[in-house]
C-alpha positions as CSV (number, residue, x, y, z in Angstrom):
1,X,-80.9,43.1,146.3
2,X,-83.4,43.3,143.6
3,X,-86.1,46.0,143.6
4,X,-89.6,45.2,143.9
5,X,-91.7,45.9,141.3
6,X,-94.6,48.4,142.1
7,X,-98.1,46.9,142.6
8,X,-101.4,48.3,142.6
9,X,-104.2,47.3,145.3
10,X,-107.5,47.5,145.4
11,X,-109.0,49.4,148.2
12,X,-111.0,46.3,149.8
13,X,-107.4,44.6,150.0
14,X,-106.1,47.7,151.6
15,X,-108.9,48.0,154.1
16,X,-108.7,44.1,155.1
17,X,-104.8,44.6,155.8
18,X,-105.9,47.4,157.7
19,X,-108.3,45.8,159.6
20,X,-105.5,42.7,160.3
21,X,-103.3,45.4,162.1
22,X,-106.0,47.4,163.8
23,X,-108.0,44.1,165.1
24,X,-104.5,41.8,166.1
25,X,-101.8,43.1,168.4
26,X,-101.0,46.1,166.2
27,X,-97.7,44.5,164.5
28,X,-97.4,46.1,161.2
29,X,-94.2,44.2,160.4
30,X,-95.8,40.8,161.1
31,X,-99.3,41.4,159.0
32,X,-96.8,43.3,156.0
33,X,-94.9,39.9,155.9
34,X,-97.8,38.0,155.8
35,X,-99.0,39.6,153.0
36,X,-95.9,40.3,151.5
37,X,-96.1,44.1,151.8
38,X,-93.9,46.7,152.4
39,X,-93.9,47.7,156.1
40,X,-94.1,51.6,155.0
41,X,-97.0,51.0,152.8
42,X,-98.9,49.2,155.1
43,X,-98.2,52.1,158.1
44,X,-99.2,54.6,155.3
45,X,-102.2,52.7,154.6
46,X,-103.2,52.3,158.6
47,X,-102.3,56.0,159.0
48,X,-104.9,57.0,156.2
49,X,-107.6,54.8,157.7
50,X,-106.9,56.6,161.4
51,X,-107.4,59.8,159.6
52,X,-110.6,58.6,157.5
53,X,-112.0,57.5,161.3
54,X,-111.4,61.0,162.6
55,X,-108.4,59.6,164.8
56,X,-105.3,61.5,163.3
57,X,-103.7,64.9,164.0
58,X,-106.0,67.5,164.0
59,X,-104.6,69.1,161.0
60,X,-104.7,65.8,158.9
61,X,-107.5,66.2,155.7
62,X,-109.5,63.2,155.0
63,X,-109.3,61.8,151.4
64,X,-112.9,64.0,150.5
65,X,-111.3,67.2,151.9
66,X,-108.0,66.4,149.9
67,X,-110.3,66.2,147.0
68,X,-112.3,69.1,148.0
69,X,-109.1,71.1,148.6
70,X,-107.5,70.4,145.0
71,X,-111.1,71.2,143.2
72,X,-111.1,74.7,144.9
73,X,-107.4,75.1,144.0
74,X,-108.4,74.5,140.4
75,X,-111.1,76.6,140.7
76,X,-109.1,79.6,142.0
77,X,-106.4,79.2,139.5
78,X,-109.2,79.4,136.7
79,X,-110.8,82.6,138.2
80,X,-107.6,84.4,138.5
81,X,-106.6,83.8,135.1
82,X,-110.0,84.9,133.9
83,X,-109.7,87.9,136.1
84,X,-106.3,88.8,134.4
85,X,-107.9,88.4,131.3
86,X,-110.6,90.8,131.9
87,X,-108.4,93.4,133.4
88,X,-106.0,93.3,130.0
89,X,-109.2,93.7,128.2
90,X,-110.3,96.3,130.4
91,X,-107.2,98.3,130.0
92,X,-107.5,97.8,126.1
93,X,-110.8,99.0,125.6
94,X,-109.9,102.1,127.9
95,X,-107.1,102.9,125.8
96,X,-109.0,102.5,122.5
97,X,-111.8,104.8,123.6
98,X,-109.6,107.8,124.3
């Protein structure tokens, strides 16, 4: 069986595919076949849409929350690096002043 080439889909296409699943009888397999998509990709889009609408599991993060979390993690990493530099500089200058 030939492996399917990776394709990119617009957000609009994804929203429309999810709408077809949600407004239809919820048959992900049939909608995926009709749109020539993998079932797993369409299920993932439906799950993400549910989370964005607040209907996902309580621990699930929305796209905006995931982006903010990534930004905050990068900021923490930068601050930790800066702190380490300052600690080394303080130790160096304390040693020099003796």
